[in-house]
N, C-alpha and C positions, 0 to 999 in steps of 0.2 A: 656851422658844426662842422664834424670832421669828414661827413659822407659830402657835403656839398665842395668841400674844399678838395675832397679827392676826385670830384667831377671836373671841377675847374683845371686840377693839373691835368686832367686826361685832354681838355680842350686848348691847353698852350701846346705849342710847337715841342719847346724845349723846356725842362725844369733843370736849374742849378742849384746845386748844393753850395750854399755862402760859406761853409766851414772849410778847415784844411785848406786855406788859399795857398800854403806853400809846395803843396803837392800839384805836380802837373795832372791835365786830364789823360785817363788812358782808357783806351777802346775796351769794350766788353770782350771782344774776340781774346784779345790779350789775356783778360782777366780769367775768362773759361779756361784757356790752356796752361793757368798757373797753378801751384799748389798752394793750399791755404795753410799757415794763414799769413796773409798779407794786407796792406794798407793801400787804398787808392781812393783817388777821386774821380767821377765821372759825370760824363754830361749826356744825359738821356733823356728819352722820354716814355711817361709812364703809358703803356699800353694798356692795361688791364689790371684790375685788383679783384681780390677775393677774400670773403665773400660780399657780394653786391649788396646785402642787409646789413648794417652795421651790429645788429642784435645777434645776428649769426657767427660773429666773430667772438662770442664770449664763449670759452669752454672752462671745464673743469680739469683742473691738472694734478696728478699725484707726483709729489717730488720724490718719493720711495722708487717707485717702479716706472717713473717719467711716462706715464700712460695720459693720454687726453681723452676725454669724451665730452659730449654732448651734455646740455644742463637739461635736464629731465623739464618737461611742461607741468603746469598745476593740472591739468586732466590726469596724468599719470599718477601723481600725488593723491588725487582724489579716489581714483580707483583703489590703491592700495588701502587707504584709510577705510573705504568701503567694503574692502574683503576683510580687515581687521574686525569691524564692527559687528561681524557675523556671530563672533564669540564674545559672549556677554560677559563683563568685568567679573572677575572671581572675588568674592566678597571676603573670604578667608585672607587675601593679600591687603586689606584696608587697614588703615590707621597702625602703623608699626612706629618704632620708636623714633624712626627719624623722618617720617611724612604723616600727613593727616588727609584723609582721604572724605571726599564728598560724593555720593551717587543720586542719579535722580533718572526716571524714565521721560523722554520725549513725548508732547502730545500729539504728534503726527499720527499717519496712519500705522508707519513701523513700529511705533512705540521702542524706539532704540534705548538701550541703557547707557549710560556715559557717567565715567566715574573721573574725577579728577583729584592728583594727589599732589598736596602742598608740600613741598619739602621745608623740614623745621631747621633753625638755627639754635643751638643753646635750649631746645626744647619750645621755643617759641616760632610763631610764623614772622617771616619778616616783612615789609613794607611792600606793597605789589610791584613796584619800580624795581625791587632788588630779588624778587623771587623766582625761584625756579619752580616749575610744576610737571608733573606728566599727565596725559590725558589718554583716556581709551574711549573708543566707540565716538569719537566727535568727527564731524564732517570738516571739510575744508574751511567752509564758510565759518565755523565755530573755531576753529584752532586759530584764524586769522583774526578772529575777535579777541582771542585771550592774548595773543601777542601784542595788541595795541594797549593792552593794560598790566601784563607781566613783563618781566624781563626775559624769561627764556621760557620756551615750550619745547618738551620732548614727547613725541606721541609713542605711546606703548600699547602693549595687549598683555592679557593674563595667559599664564599657563598655568599647569596644575599647582606648581610648586613656587613661582617667583613672576614677576614682572618682564618682559623683555622688550626690546626694541623691535621695532618693524622691519621688513626688508631693508637692505642698505640702498634700494633703489630710491628710496623717499628719503627726504632729509631727518637726520637723527637729531636736529637741533633748530629751532626757530627762534631769532632773535629779530625785534622789531620787523623790517619787511624781509629781511636776509635769511636765506634757506643754507644751512650748512649740510655737506654730503662727506660720507666716508668712502674710502676706497674697498671694494668689495675683495679684490686681491691682496690687498696688504693687512686689512684690518683682521683682528682676533679678539672677538668680541669678550668682554668681562659682564659679570653679573652688573644688574642695574643698581644693587646696594653699594656699587663701589662710589656713587655718586656721595654716598655718607662721608666719606673722607673729604670732601670740599666743604660739606655743610658744618662739618666740624671746626672747619679753621678760623681764627679769630674775626676775620671779616671777609667771608665768602664773596668774591667777585663774579663768580659764574662766568668766567672768559669760555669761549669756545673752543681754545687750544688746550686750557686744562681739562675740559668736560670729555672732550675727545680723547685726550691721553688715559686718564681713570677708568673710561669705556671701553680701552682698547682699540680705538679707531685711528686709522691715518686719514687724518684731515686732508680733504681735497680743498685746493685752492682755485679760486676765479682769475683767469686770466685771458688776455686780451691778443687774440693773433689776426693779423692780415698779410695775405701774401700780395706781393707788388710784381708785375713782369714790366721789367724796364729794357727799351730798346734803343740802339744808337747806329743801326744800318749795318754795323759790324757782327751782331749778335743779340740774342735775348738772354736776359739775366733774371732769376727770380730769386726775389728778397723779401725777408720774412720781418714782421714787426712782433715782438713776443713780449708780454709784459703783464705785471701783476697789477 
């Protein structure tokens, strides 16, 4: 894997790039004193790389404001879900023209009320593998169970007048085992009923980019970032690997 490969590179005295053979080797000192952009070929040793754990190199990137942020962990999402479950689902918001609703009370000590809203297409429910649903009052475990059966899951909560998304610290959409996040700075949230425009399409695909667009969310992309420090005796150069 990449992590063991990086460690081997550190152990080797010299790492040689095999591309751009037409270029002569340039000392790092010369590169550091040059103005960008230039093309160079170097002969250098990998001194360090960060982060040390590869999973830490995955970040969330907003292409609009160019910000980077850490990927929230499951505990943070669970905490937000628990907070939203304090408010019971509003029955007046159930069974509209574009979604069917089911509500039940859990048998545990808390007796939580859970509501699931199944978005319809042509006034009919789609097959589970094609269905988008919204859940209120569910735990992290319950949400993940639903993602295994249905195409898309959106966590929501009730207000007096409408359903709404949770805080954008939480994923606004779950599809399979992927959590999709929105940029807090660049998103301008639109009403949940905006989803009905996708449901009205001839063949709703429920693609994350389209869902984000109709909900006024600037979609954050997962990116991979590693920082390498290269040395050759004349200087040290930081190099960054950044990719989607």
